[in-house]
N, C-alpha and C positions, 0 to 999 in steps of 0.2 A: 493310552496315556500320552504317548507322543503326539497323537493327533490333537488332544485337548490342549496341550502346551503350545502346539503350533498355532491354533486358532486364538489362544489367549495373547500370544505375542503379536499376532496379526491385528488384534483389537487395539493393542498399545500403539502399533505403527500407524493405524488409521487415526487414532487420537493425535499423535505427533504430527501427522501430515496436515490435518485440519487446523492444528494450532499454528503451524508455520504459515499456512494460507491466511489465517486470521491476522497474524502479525503483519504480513505484507499488505493485507486489505486495509489496515489502519492508516497507511500512507495515502496521500492524495492521489487521485486518478489522473490529474492533468498537471504537468510540471513544465514550465517554460524556462529556458536558460538563455542568457545573453552574455556574449563575450565582452561587449561594451556595456559597462554598468548603466543602469537606469537611474536618472537623477531623482531626487526627492520630489521635485516639482512635477516631473512626468508621472510619478506614482500617484501624487495627489490628484492630478487631472484625470488619471485613469479611474480612480475611485469615484470622483464626481460624475464621470460618465456612467459608471455602473449604477450609481444612485439615481441619476436623472432618468435613466431608461426604465426604472421601476420593474414592473412585472414582465416587461419585454426582454429584460436582461437575465440570462441564466447563470452568469458568472459573477463571482465576487473575489477580487484578488488579494492575496497575502504576499508581501514582498520580503525577501530575505537575502542574506549573503553569509558565506562561511569564511572566517579568517582567524588569525591569532590576536588575542587581546590580553592586556596585563590585568590579571585579577589579583588585587592586593600587590604582592611582590613577585608573582610568577606569571609567565605567559601560558595561556591555555587555549584550547580550541573553543571558539565562540560562534554560535549561530545567532546572528543579529536578525531581527525581523520586525515587521510592522503588520499586524493583523492577527490571525488565528494561530496560536502556538501549536495546536494539535495538527495543523497541516504541515508545519515545518518539521516537527519532531513529535510523533504521536506516542508518547511514553506513558507508562503507568506511574502515578504519583504516590509515593509511600508516605509523604508528609507534605502538608500544604497543598497548593494548587498551581496550575500553570498561570503565568502572567496574563492578565486580561488584555483585550484588544485596545484599550485606552490607557494601559499602564506604561508610563514613561520613566518609572523610578524603581521597578522591581528587577529581579533576576531569578532564574531557576537553575539549579545545578544537579548533575547526576550524582547518584549514590556513591560511585567510585571517587568522584572529585571531592565530595563532602568528606569522605573518610580520609582522603589524602591531605586535605587542608586542615580539617578540624578534628579528625578522628571520631566523628559522630555525625548523626543526621539530625540531632536536636539543635538546629541552627535557624529555624524559621524566625524571621524578624531581625536576624543579625545584620548589621550594616557591613557592607563591603565596598571596595573601590574598583571600578573598571576604567582603566586608563586615566586614573585620577579623579573620576567622577563618582559621587556617592550613589550607591544602590542598596536595596533591601532584599534579602532572600525571601522569596515568596513560596518556593516549593522545592522538593527533592524528588527526583524521578529515578526509576530503575534504569540501569544501563552499565555496561562494562566500560564504555568510553569515558574519558575525563573530558566532560563537555558542559558548557554553560549556555543557557538560552537568555538572550538579552533583548527585551522588548523596547520598541520605540513607539511613541504615541502616533496614532494614525494620521494626525495632522502635522507631524514633524517632517519638514522638507529638507532637513540638513543632511540626511543620509543618502547613500546610493546603494543600489541593489543589483544582484546578478541573477536572481531566481525569482520566479513568480509561481505560486501555487493557486490554482483556480478551484474554488468551491462552487459547485453548480447544482442544478436541479436534477441532473442525471449523471450516473457514473460513466456512461459511454458516449460522451459528446463526440461528434464527428470532428475530424481534424480541420475541415473547412470552417466549421463554426468557431473553433478555437482561434484560427488565423484571423477570421473576420473580426472577432472581438478584440484581439491584440492590436490590429491595425486601426479599428474604429476608436479604440480607447487611447490611441496615441503612443502605444508601447512599441510599435514597429514590429517587423518580422523577427520572431525568435530565431536564434541560431540552432536551437534544438527543441523539439517538442516531444515530451514523453507522455504517452497516453495510457490507456487501460490494458495494454497488451500483457504486461507482467502480471497484473491481477487476474486476468483471464487464464493465463498459463498456470498460475498458482491454484486457482479453483479447479482447473482440469486435472492437475496432478493429484489433488486431494480426493477427487471423485473417481478417478480411474480405477483404483483397487476396489472401490465399492461396486463399480459396474462389473468388474470381473467376478466378484463374489455373487452378485445378483444373477448373472448369466449362468454361473455354475449351479446355483441353487435351483433355478428354474429347470435346467437340464436334468438335475437329479430328481426333482419332483415328478417331472414328466416320465422319466425312466421308471421310477418305482411306483407310480400311481397312474398307469396308462388308462385305467378304467375311468378315471376322472379327467382325462385329457382336456375335454372341451371346457370343463369348469375351471381348470387350472389356467388354461389359455385366457379365458374371460377375466379371471382374477388378475393375471399379469397385465392385461390391457388396462384394467381399471386402475391398478397401482401406477402404471406408467402415465396414464392420463392425469392422475392426481399430482404426480411429481413433475409433469411437463412444465407448468408455469414457473416452478422454482428453478428448473434447469435452464429454461429460456431466459430467465432474469439474470442468470450468470453471464450470458452471452451479450456482446455488443450487438447493436441493431444489424450491422452488416453480416452477422453470422446467422440471423434468423432464417429458417429454411423456406424461403419463398422462391429461391432461384437455385436450389441444390442440383437441379438437373442440367443447369447451364454450365458447361465446362469452362467457358471464358470467365465466369464468375469465380470459380475456384482458383484459376491461375492468377487473376487480379487480387483475390483475397490473400493468396500465398505471398504475392509480392508485397502487399501492404504489411502483412505480419512480419515478413523478413526485414522490411525497412524499419518497422517499429522496434524490433529487437536489436538491430544494428545501432539505432540511435541510443537505445538504453545502454548497450554495452560499450558504445563508442564515446559517450559523453565523458568529459573529465570528471572522475568520480568525486563526489563530496561524501561526507560522513553518512548522510542519509542514504545515498546511493549504495555505499558499501554495506550498510545495515540491511538494505533490501536484498542485495546479492548474497549476503551470508545466509539469510532466511531461505533464499531460493536454492542455494547449494545444499543446505540441510534437507529441504523438502525433496530435492532430487535424490539424495541418498536414501531417504525414507521410502520414496516411491520405488526405487530399484529393489530395496530390501523387501518391501511389501509384495511386489510382483513375484520375486523369487520364492518368498515364503508361501504365497498363494499357490504357485505351481507345485511346490513341495507338498503342501497340504492336500491338493487334489490327487497327487500321485499316491500319498499314504492312504487317502480315503478309498481310492479304487483298489489299492492293495489289500 
């Protein structure tokens, strides 16, 4: 009975681990940060560059900044942006929708903020004022933070921005291609470049307990069905071959095993991974960075609990 309860809890932990990885995966894979704000005119020129390059360009920029703004009579956390709202704050909308890329008159607020201001989420279409300018509530999204998303039309050059999210054709664009785009588009060299390292780590932590269980299962099968050893081995290889494309898709190109026997490759890769994590942890955190870190801490706790429970289950099974 204890063994059944153990594996049921393990299944719950696996679900929670994948859910946290999915939450992190909703955030954009490439984020640029600038200590000196980007002017609206510079952002406009960068967009024109992305358009003019057509199929040769793999990036499309969304510009944003985080500050405090006066919503009606109270100051609240505001994420102002120009572009795709889901890149700036990938939330689930419980009413309405995210402001569109050409919306210069709407606003979206978190469920927490809606309850604080109006005591309800039934406020779609309600007029509000942001720093004295009229806006209309377009959507209500889930979230603990008291936060509002404020869109500006993509041709509005009156605003300045400190962050750029790059939507692209690949999740794992190289750092050099990101820098090349930023400089060619006139954005200049970013002070911080956050790439897909956190997403890869989240995927690894979600899959690690599954790998442990798979290894344990194969060992137990071989132990108790030795007469079918060759068939079991063949089956394991077939399953691994079927899963390999999915596993490799989770990895950045620099992780693909074409140089795994080269020790200098591993040392260089470790240096890149360390630098990527230092940038992510060292950047002045915005609300979106804090949100990612909260999910990462939760997933770390789930991973530790899962590994310990897996070890305990193996011991009980053998006993």
